[in-house]
N, C-alpha and C positions, 0 to 999 in steps of 0.2 A: 457780179452773176447771174446768168435767164432765169425768167420766174420759170420753177420748175410746170406748170401747168399752166394755160393757155388757152385765149378762143374754145373754150368750151359750149359745141353745140349740139342742144339735147332737143331728140324727136318721141315726146310723149306716146306710147303703145296704149291698146287694151286689147281685153278679152287674148289675151295671150298668154295662160301656163296665171305668172309670177312676177313678168316678165315687163316693167313699167315703163322704158324710154330703153334707145338705142342713142346711144351715145360715138361719141368722135372731138379728143384734141390734141393739140400743140404741145411737147415735153421737151421741155427747156431751150426751147424754142427753135424746137433740129428735129422733129419725129412728128408725123402727123401717125396718128393713131385712127382708126374709123373699125367699126363694125363691134365695139367695146358694148356691153347689153346688161343694164341694171334691174336686177332683182328686185323686189320684195317679200318675202314669204308672211304666212300667217298669223307667228310670236313679234311683228314688227322688224327683222332682224333684217335686213341690207349687204346687198355682195352689187362686190364687178363683177362681173363675169366674164372671159378674154376670146376670141374668137379661135377658133381651134382649125385645125385641118381634118377634112370632112373624109381626101378620100387614105387617113389612119386608123385600124381597126382601136388604137388608144390612144385617141382623140387627143392629141399632141396639141398643143398649146403655138398660136403663130409667136404673139409676143405675153410679157409676165415680167408684172418686178421682180428683183428677186434680192429687195429687201421690206424686212418690214417696213420703214421710213416710210419708203418712198409709194407703196402696198398703201397703210395710212394716209396716208398726202392722197394719192388719186379717190381714196375710198374717201374721204372727206371734201373735197372738192369735186368729182362732179356729183356726188350726190346733193353739197348746197347748190350747183347749177341748175340738178332735176328740183329740185322745191321749191328754186323764184320761178323756172318755168312754168310750171303748172300755177305758180299761185299768181302767174299776171296775165294766165287766158282768159 
């Protein structure tokens, strides 16, 4: 089976609320996801925020994981890639 997440690309940013990076990655070697934001809150809680439809009043997300296992895998892998990126900078 293909690896779950690959080709993770991290663009660290600063000075924008609690958003620390914009991330893109490939899911199951089949689907590229872009515009994913990483947020770190003041209590060190980490979040992955998926792109929303700006034309929707309810801010409907374009993509998001439907299983808890995939949600947790994405959270773990993209934050690991972020930490490696900033430690190598």
